[in-house]
Every structure is written in structure tokens, then in C-alpha cells.
C-alpha positions in Angstrom: 92.8 156.9 160.6 93.9 158.5 157.1 94.0 162.2 156.3 95.7 161.6 153.0 98.2 159.1 154.5 97.9 155.3 154.1 94.5 154.4 152.6 91.7 152.9 154.7 92.1 149.7 152.7 95.8 149.4 153.2 95.6 150.2 157.1 92.5 148.1 158.0 92.3 145.3 155.3 95.8 144.5 153.6 94.7 141.0 152.8 91.3 141.8 151.4 90.9 140.4 147.9 87.9 142.3 146.7 87.8 143.1 143.1 87.0 146.9 143.6 88.9 147.7 146.8 91.2 144.9 147.8 94.9 145.6 148.1 95.7 141.8 147.8 93.9 141.4 144.4 96.4 141.8 141.6 93.7 141.8 138.9 91.3 144.2 140.7 90.8 148.0 140.6 92.6 148.5 144.0 91.0 151.7 144.9 92.3 153.7 147.9 89.8 155.7 150.1 91.0 158.7 152.2 89.5 160.5 155.1 89.0 164.2 154.3 87.1 166.1 157.0 83.6 164.5 157.1 83.9 162.7 153.8 86.0 160.0 152.4 87.5 160.5 148.9 89.2 158.5 146.4 91.1 159.2 143.2 91.6 156.5 140.4 92.8 156.4 137.0 90.8 154.4 134.3 92.6 152.3 131.8 91.5 151.5 128.3 90.3 148.0 129.4 87.8 149.8 131.7 85.9 151.4 128.9 82.5 150.6 127.6 83.4 152.2 124.5 86.1 154.5 123.3 86.8 157.0 126.0 83.8 156.4 128.2 84.1 154.4 131.4 82.0 151.2 131.8 78.9 151.5 134.0 79.6 148.4 135.7 83.1 149.6 136.7 81.5 152.9 137.9 79.0 150.9 140.2 82.0 148.8 141.5 83.9 151.9 142.3 81.1 153.7 144.0 80.0 150.6 145.9 83.3 149.7 147.4 84.1 153.3 148.2 81.0 154.0 149.8 81.3 150.8 151.9 84.6 152.2 153.2 82.9 155.4 154.1 80.3 153.5 155.9 83.3 151.5 158.0 85.0 154.7 158.7 81.7 156.3 160.1 81.2 153.0 162.2 84.6 153.0 163.5 84.4 156.9 164.5 80.8 156.5 166.1 81.5 153.4 168.0 85.3 154.3 169.0 86.8 151.0 167.2 90.2 150.4 166.5 89.7 147.8 163.7 87.3 147.8 160.7 84.1 145.9 161.0 83.1 143.8 158.0 80.3 145.4 156.1 78.2 144.3 153.2 76.0 146.3 150.8 72.3 145.9 151.9 70.8 148.5 149.4 72.3 150.4 146.6 71.1 152.9 144.0 73.4 154.6 141.4 72.1 157.2 139.0 74.4 157.9 135.8 74.1 161.8 135.2 76.4 161.7 132.0 79.4 159.6 130.3 82.3 159.3 132.5 85.6 160.2 130.3 88.5 158.1 130.9 91.2 160.7 129.7 91.7 161.7 133.3 91.3 160.6 136.9 87.9 159.8 138.5 87.4 161.2 141.9 84.6 160.1 144.3 83.5 161.9 147.3 81.4 159.8 149.9 79.5 161.4 152.7 78.4 159.0 155.5 75.2 159.8 157.3 74.3 159.0 160.8 75.3 155.5 162.3 72.2 153.5 163.6 73.5 150.5 165.4 75.1 148.2 162.7 74.3 150.3 159.7 74.8 153.7 157.8 73.5 155.2 154.7 76.1 156.8 152.4 75.6 159.2 149.6 78.5 159.6 146.7 79.2 161.6 143.7 81.7 160.6 141.0 83.5 163.5 139.3 85.4 163.2 136.1 86.3 166.0 133.6 85.3 168.6 136.3 81.6 167.3 136.2 79.4 165.1 138.2 78.9 161.9 136.2 77.2 159.8 138.7 75.6 159.8 142.0 74.7 157.0 144.3 73.0 156.3 147.6 73.5 153.0 149.6 72.8 151.4 153.0 75.7 149.2 154.5 75.7 146.8 157.1 78.2 145.3 159.6 77.9 141.5 159.6 78.0 139.1 162.3 79.8 135.8 162.9 78.5 133.2 160.5 78.1 135.5 157.4 80.4 134.8 154.7 81.9 138.1 154.8 82.6 138.2 158.4 86.3 138.9 159.1 87.1 138.4 155.4 90.1 140.6 156.0 
């Protein structure tokens, strides 16, 4: 698993076409999540077309970044807790985002996600989005590994 090497997405789901985190989506955000100790972190540089208005990141993009990145923190936690060598396919079961202040787009956005305890096929994750040296948004979510028959099962 990555400690600032290859991203979790590139390592475990290189054919994933998710808009937020899929390496195989040429029009997506293509975020890259990396393990750092007990957390999973990412840095991403917004572009002008990601803005809600001049200099401020759109809320929908913030939500996508935090949701996808937190999902990968959950995947990593499930892999560690269950000794898995491949990434389970997970989906978002519950998600809450709290906008604290406008997120500037003139520099990178950093998200730090912290998974909680793994309970079977589910894990809760909390995250902070930091930009311009300030926490601009926080989130909590519940992520669940899916079984055969679910549309997301083995999507990568």
C-alpha cells in the first residue's frame, strides 16, 4: 500500500472510470489518494472550470472530492483490517458535508481522511478539506463494501 508511492487508485483500480477518482476517466478529476500513517491524504489543484464563481471552488466539486477520497480511505481501512490484497468495491451509504468557508482555487486543495473502526463490511470516515492554510470543509460518511449483484461490484 502507498506511503506516497503510487496512489491507491492507480494501484488497485487503474481501470476505474469514476468521475472523481477514476484513473481511466479522461474527463474526470482523477484524484490520487495516498496513505500517510493512520490517514489517507490527497492534494489536487483546481482549475478555472471547477469554480462556482471567480476564485472559489464549486460546492459540488468539493463534495465529489471528499466523497471519493473518503471512499478510498474506507477501502484502505477494510484492506488493512481484513488482510486483503485487493480493494473491495465500496459505495457511499451515508454522507454529510459541512462547508466552513469559501475554498480558494489559487493553490492546491488537501484532504485528510481518517477512517474509524471497520465493522464487517462498513466503515465510517471523517475528513477535512484544507486550502489556503484553512479548513474550508469537513465531512463524515459511512462506506459499505458491496456484494455480487450490486451494480458497483467489481467495477474495477
